[in-house]
C-alpha positions as CSV (number, residue, x, y, z in Angstrom):
1,M,104.1,31.1,95.4
2,S,106.1,33.1,97.9
3,R,108.7,31.5,100.0
4,H,109.2,31.8,103.8
5,F,111.8,34.4,104.6
6,R,113.9,33.7,107.7
7,V,114.2,36.6,110.1
8,L,116.6,37.0,113.1
9,Q,115.5,39.5,115.7
10,L,118.6,40.1,117.9
11,Q,118.3,41.7,121.3
12,P,121.0,42.3,124.0
13,D,119.0,40.9,126.9
14,Y,116.1,38.6,127.6
15,N,113.3,40.8,128.6
16,V,110.0,39.2,127.4
17,K,107.0,40.2,129.5
18,D,103.7,38.4,130.2
19,Y,102.0,41.3,128.4
20,D,103.5,42.7,125.2
21,C,101.5,46.0,124.8
22,A,104.7,48.0,125.2
23,D,107.2,45.3,124.1
24,L,108.1,46.6,120.7
25,A,110.3,43.7,119.7
26,E,107.3,41.4,120.2
27,Q,105.1,43.9,118.3
28,I,107.5,43.7,115.3
29,I,107.1,39.9,115.3
30,K,103.3,40.4,115.3
31,A,103.7,42.6,112.2
32,L,105.2,39.8,110.1
33,P,102.7,37.3,108.6
34,T,103.6,33.8,109.5
35,D,102.8,32.5,106.0
36,R,105.7,34.6,104.7
37,Y,108.1,35.1,107.6
38,E,109.6,32.8,110.2
39,V,111.1,34.7,113.1
40,T,113.8,33.6,115.5
41,A,114.1,35.7,118.6
42,T,117.7,35.7,119.9
43,F,119.0,37.1,123.2
44,L,122.7,37.7,123.8
45,R,122.3,37.7,127.6
46,G,119.9,35.9,129.9
47,R,117.2,33.3,129.4
48,P,113.7,32.7,130.9
49,G,113.2,30.8,134.1
50,P,110.7,27.8,134.2
51,T,107.7,30.1,134.8
52,E,108.7,33.1,132.7
53,P,107.3,33.9,129.3
54,V,109.0,33.3,126.0
55,S,108.8,35.2,122.8
56,R,106.0,34.6,120.4
57,A,108.6,34.1,117.6
58,A,108.6,30.7,115.9
59,K,111.9,29.9,117.6
60,S,114.0,31.4,120.4
61,A,117.7,31.2,121.0
62,Y,119.7,32.2,124.1
63,F,123.4,32.8,123.9
64,E,123.7,33.3,127.7
65,L,126.9,35.4,127.3
66,S,128.5,37.1,130.3
67,N,128.9,40.8,130.5
68,S,132.6,40.4,130.0
69,A,132.1,38.4,126.8
70,L,130.3,41.4,125.4
71,K,133.0,44.0,126.1
72,G,136.1,44.9,124.1
73,L,136.6,43.0,120.9
74,R,133.9,40.4,121.8
75,L,135.7,37.7,119.8
76,R,134.1,34.7,121.3
77,A,130.6,36.3,121.2
78,M,131.2,37.3,117.6
79,W,132.3,33.8,116.6
80,Q,129.2,32.2,118.2
81,L,126.9,34.7,116.5
82,Y,128.7,34.2,113.1
83,K,128.3,30.4,113.3
84,F,124.7,30.7,114.3
85,C,123.8,33.0,111.4
86,R,125.8,31.0,108.9
87,R,123.9,27.8,109.9
88,E,120.5,29.3,110.0
89,K,120.9,31.3,106.7
90,F,118.7,34.3,107.6
91,D,117.2,36.6,105.0
92,V,116.6,39.5,107.4
93,V,118.2,40.5,110.7
94,I,116.6,43.1,113.0
95,C,119.1,44.5,115.6
96,N,117.7,46.2,118.7
97,R,120.1,48.8,120.2
98,F,123.7,49.5,119.6
99,K,125.6,46.4,120.6
100,P,123.7,44.0,118.3
101,V,124.0,46.6,115.5
102,N,127.7,47.0,116.0
103,M,128.3,43.2,116.0
104,M,126.2,42.5,112.9
105,L,127.8,45.5,111.0
106,Q,131.1,43.6,111.3
107,L,129.8,40.1,110.7
108,N,127.6,40.9,107.7
109,R,130.7,41.7,105.7
110,W,131.1,37.9,105.5
111,L,127.5,36.7,106.1
112,K,125.9,38.9,103.4
113,I,122.4,38.7,104.9
114,P,120.3,40.5,102.3
115,L,118.5,42.9,104.6
116,C,119.8,44.2,108.0
117,I,117.9,46.7,110.1
118,G,119.4,48.5,113.0
119,I,117.0,50.2,115.5
120,S,118.3,53.2,117.5
121,H,116.3,53.9,120.7
122,G,118.1,57.0,121.9
123,F,120.9,59.5,121.6
124,G,124.6,59.2,122.2
125,E,125.2,55.7,120.8
126,Y,127.5,57.0,118.1
127,D,129.0,60.1,119.9
128,R,132.4,58.4,120.1
129,L,134.5,59.0,117.1
130,Y,135.7,55.4,116.7
131,R,132.0,54.2,116.5
132,R,131.3,56.7,113.7
133,K,134.4,55.5,111.9
134,Q,133.2,51.9,112.3
135,V,129.9,52.8,110.7
136,Q,131.7,54.5,107.8
137,C,133.9,51.4,107.3
138,W,131.2,48.7,107.6
139,L,127.9,50.1,106.4
140,D,126.9,48.9,103.0
141,E,123.8,48.5,100.8
142,H,122.4,45.7,103.0
143,W,121.7,48.1,105.9
144,H,118.7,50.3,106.9
145,F,118.3,52.1,110.2
146,I,115.3,53.1,112.2
147,G,115.0,55.9,114.7
148,V,112.2,55.5,117.2
149,S,111.3,59.2,117.0
150,P,112.0,62.0,114.5
151,A,114.5,63.4,116.9
152,V,116.5,60.1,117.1
153,T,116.5,59.8,113.3
154,Q,117.8,63.4,113.0
155,Y,120.5,62.6,115.5
156,L,121.7,59.8,113.2
157,L,121.5,61.9,110.1
158,N,123.5,64.7,111.7
159,L,126.4,62.4,112.4
160,K,127.2,62.4,108.7
161,C,128.9,59.0,108.9
162,G,126.8,56.9,106.6
163,F,123.3,57.5,107.9
164,T,121.4,59.0,105.0
165,Y,117.8,59.9,104.0
166,Q,117.8,56.8,101.8
167,N,118.8,54.3,104.5
168,T,117.5,55.9,107.7
169,H,113.8,56.0,108.6
170,T,111.5,56.9,111.4
171,I,109.0,54.5,112.9
172,K,107.6,56.0,116.1
173,N,107.3,53.9,119.2
174,A,103.8,52.9,119.9
175,I,101.7,51.0,122.4
176,D,98.9,48.5,122.1
177,I,96.3,50.8,123.6
178,K,93.5,48.2,123.8
179,Q,95.7,45.7,125.7
180,S,97.2,48.4,127.8
181,V,93.8,49.7,129.0
182,G,92.6,46.2,129.7
183,L,95.6,45.6,132.0
184,Q,95.0,48.6,134.1
185,H,93.3,48.4,137.5
186,S,90.8,51.0,138.5
187,R,92.1,53.9,140.6
188,K,90.7,52.5,143.8
189,R,92.1,49.0,143.2
190,A,95.5,50.3,142.1
191,R,95.9,52.4,145.2
192,E,94.9,49.5,147.4
193,L,97.6,47.4,145.8
194,L,100.2,50.1,146.1
195,G,99.2,51.1,149.6
196,I,98.2,54.7,148.6
197,N,95.6,56.7,150.4
198,P,92.5,56.8,148.2
199,T,91.8,60.5,148.9
200,V,95.1,62.1,148.0
201,R,96.0,64.0,144.8
202,L,98.8,61.7,143.5
203,I,101.6,62.7,141.1
204,G,103.2,59.7,139.5
205,A,106.4,58.9,137.8
206,L,107.8,55.7,136.3
207,G,111.4,54.9,135.4
208,R,114.7,53.7,136.6
209,L,116.2,55.6,139.5
210,V,119.2,56.9,137.6
211,P,120.3,60.6,137.2
212,V,119.2,60.9,133.6
213,K,115.6,60.3,134.6
214,G,115.6,63.6,136.6
215,H,113.6,62.4,139.6
216,T,115.7,64.6,142.0
217,Y,114.3,67.7,140.3
218,L,110.7,66.4,140.6
219,V,111.2,65.8,144.3
220,Q,112.6,69.4,144.7
221,A,109.6,70.8,142.8
222,F,107.1,68.9,144.9
223,A,108.8,70.1,148.0
224,A,108.2,73.7,147.0
225,L,104.4,73.0,146.9
226,K,104.0,70.6,149.8
227,D,102.5,73.2,152.2
228,Q,100.3,74.8,149.5
229,Y,98.8,71.4,148.6
230,P,98.7,69.4,151.9
231,T,96.7,66.5,150.4
232,A,99.1,66.0,147.4
233,Q,101.6,63.2,147.3
234,L,104.3,62.0,144.9
235,A,105.0,58.3,144.1
236,I,107.7,56.9,141.9
237,I,107.8,53.4,140.5
238,G,111.2,52.0,139.7
239,T,114.5,51.2,141.3
240,G,118.2,52.0,140.6
241,R,121.4,53.4,141.9
242,E,119.9,56.8,142.8
243,K,117.6,55.3,145.4
244,S,119.7,56.1,148.4
245,H,120.3,59.6,147.2
246,L,116.5,60.1,146.8
247,I,115.8,58.7,150.2
248,T,118.2,61.2,151.8
249,Q,116.7,64.0,149.7
250,I,113.2,63.1,150.8
251,Q,114.2,63.1,154.4
252,D,116.2,66.4,154.2
253,L,113.2,68.2,152.5
254,G,110.7,67.0,155.1
255,L,108.8,64.9,152.7
256,A,108.6,61.6,154.7
257,G,105.1,60.3,154.2
258,R,104.5,62.6,151.2
259,V,106.9,61.0,148.7
260,Q,106.9,57.3,148.2
261,L,109.5,55.2,146.3
262,L,107.5,52.2,145.3
263,G,110.4,50.2,143.9
264,F,110.2,47.8,140.9
265,K,106.8,46.6,139.9
266,E,106.3,43.8,137.5
267,N,103.9,45.0,134.7
268,A,103.9,48.5,136.2
269,L,101.4,49.6,133.6
270,Q,98.7,48.0,135.6
271,Y,99.0,50.7,138.3
272,V,98.9,53.8,136.0
273,Q,95.4,54.8,137.0
274,A,96.4,55.1,140.6
275,F,97.7,58.6,139.7
276,N,96.1,61.9,138.9
277,I,99.1,63.5,137.2
278,W,101.9,61.9,135.2
279,A,105.4,63.4,135.3
280,I,108.4,62.6,133.2
281,P,111.3,64.9,134.3
282,S,114.0,63.2,132.2
283,L,117.1,65.0,131.1
284,S,117.3,62.9,127.9
285,E,115.0,60.5,126.1
286,G,115.0,58.7,122.8
287,S,111.2,58.0,122.8
288,C,109.7,57.6,126.2
289,L,107.4,54.6,126.5
290,A,106.6,55.7,130.0
291,L,105.0,58.8,128.6
292,L,102.8,56.8,126.3
293,E,101.8,54.5,129.2
294,G,100.7,57.4,131.3
295,M,98.6,58.7,128.3
296,S,97.0,55.3,128.0
297,G,95.7,55.8,131.5
298,R,94.1,59.1,130.5
299,L,96.4,61.1,132.7
300,P,97.4,64.7,132.1
301,V,101.2,64.8,131.4
302,I,104.1,67.0,132.5
303,A,107.4,66.2,130.8
304,S,110.8,67.6,129.9
305,S,111.0,69.5,126.6
306,V,113.7,67.2,125.1
307,P,113.4,66.8,121.3
308,A,112.0,63.3,121.4
309,M,109.1,64.2,123.7
310,L,108.3,67.9,123.0
311,P,106.0,67.4,119.9
312,L,104.1,64.7,121.8
313,I,103.6,66.8,124.9
314,Q,102.4,69.7,122.8
315,S,99.9,67.5,120.9
316,A,98.7,65.9,124.1
317,G,97.9,69.3,125.6
318,G,100.5,68.6,128.3
319,L,103.0,70.9,130.0
320,A,106.6,71.0,128.8
321,V,109.4,72.2,131.0
322,N,113.1,72.6,130.4
323,P,115.1,69.7,131.7
324,A,116.5,70.1,135.3
325,N,114.6,73.4,135.7
326,V,113.0,73.1,139.2
327,S,111.2,76.4,138.9
328,E,109.4,75.5,135.7
329,L,108.6,72.0,137.0
330,T,107.2,73.6,140.2
331,M,105.0,75.9,138.1
332,A,103.7,73.0,136.0
333,L,102.8,71.0,139.0
334,D,101.1,74.0,140.6
335,A,99.1,74.5,137.4
336,Y,97.7,71.0,137.5
337,L,97.3,70.7,141.2
338,A,95.2,73.9,141.2
339,L,92.7,72.3,138.7
340,S,89.5,70.6,139.7
341,D,89.2,66.8,139.3
342,E,86.9,67.4,136.3
343,A,89.4,69.7,134.6
344,L,92.2,67.3,135.2
345,A,90.1,64.5,133.7
346,R,89.5,66.6,130.6
347,K,93.3,67.1,130.2
348,G,93.8,63.3,130.5
349,E,91.2,62.6,127.8
350,Q,93.0,65.0,125.5
351,A,96.2,63.1,126.1
352,Y,94.5,59.8,125.4
353,R,93.0,61.0,122.1
354,C,96.5,62.2,121.1
355,L,97.9,58.7,121.8
356,Q,95.2,57.1,119.7
357,A,95.9,59.5,116.8
358,Q,99.7,59.3,116.8
359,H,101.0,56.1,118.4
360,D,98.6,53.4,117.4
361,I,100.2,49.9,117.4
362,M,98.5,49.0,114.1
363,V,100.3,51.8,112.3
364,F,103.6,50.7,113.9
365,R,103.2,47.2,112.7
366,K,102.1,48.3,109.2
367,E,105.2,50.5,108.8
368,Y,107.6,47.8,109.9
369,L,106.0,45.3,107.5
370,E,106.0,47.7,104.6
371,L,109.7,48.6,105.2
372,I,110.7,44.9,105.4
373,D,108.6,43.9,102.4
374,S,109.9,46.7,100.2
375,K,113.6,46.6,101.2
376,L,113.8,42.8,101.1
377,A,112.3,42.9,97.6
378,Q,114.9,45.3,96.5
379,A,117.7,43.4,98.2
380,C,116.6,40.1,96.7
381,G,115.8,41.5,93.3
382,K,112.3,40.3,93.4
383,Y,108.9,40.9,95.0
384,V,108.2,39.4,98.4
């Protein structure tokens, strides 16, 4: 009879949502059968308020560390995490993003947890020489790594600091399509909730208002077409430090009333169908969940041709543009805005079929379970 294996899923911040269709940490928990695995979800920063959701894991733990405690040597944070892991005697630890990976790489020299998995969500985490040296020093047979797209996996392999074809794998980000579609309001209702004119052609974008998301180039491209398509509008869901810059840009380009910054929206996925066209003008992405969310709403997509997104854009029949290239972005917007509603809808259906074929959540769960089952069996010298 198989035993229960104890799993720690370690995340930097509390970020559990009411709906987990795009919460991949929660989807990993769903992948692990409760008759074999007991998962503890642990968050280094933050904790839920009285009315906020908690993880579906069997247990949750909140370290409530300050930002300063997670900088530099992080000695107090490391000691707390070490004591916690030593007490709980985990068989598996799943580390989301760089900081948890880095901490557990150090600590597992003493803890000797049989299977450690580090998930990389983007590029640049190991660009600094000292970080690559740390990996070379601390990485051992207990560790396996996952890139959330083939491009992220290749980034890790190219570093040549211990990431190999034997210990580094790709499990592509996915979305629970059925749950996602069920959350979405109709176009009419979504526009009512957002305060958008029901008759306009609406270009949509979703993401933090930070330079790497490239929203400034999207605004410039739209400005070049504002007279050619007087019934078109642009709306961006998200907030961030670029907001004041974008407001000034909108005013300077004469786009007041044509471009709306909608701010942060809880469960923004519910508004996807408000849009006619979905645009992701990012300068860099690891694996863009916002792109998948737009495709779940059956929207035609325009996105930057960064390595993590280019194969998906091409498969979805979307339009790929070079990052920060306003001219190409303008031409892509023009190509879609010139289409009839019926032709746009067909493009959106093509994107949705691609999502079903390549980013199904059941495949995501199956691949995580198979990886953990097989590597834990090897690590423990027996079958799970």
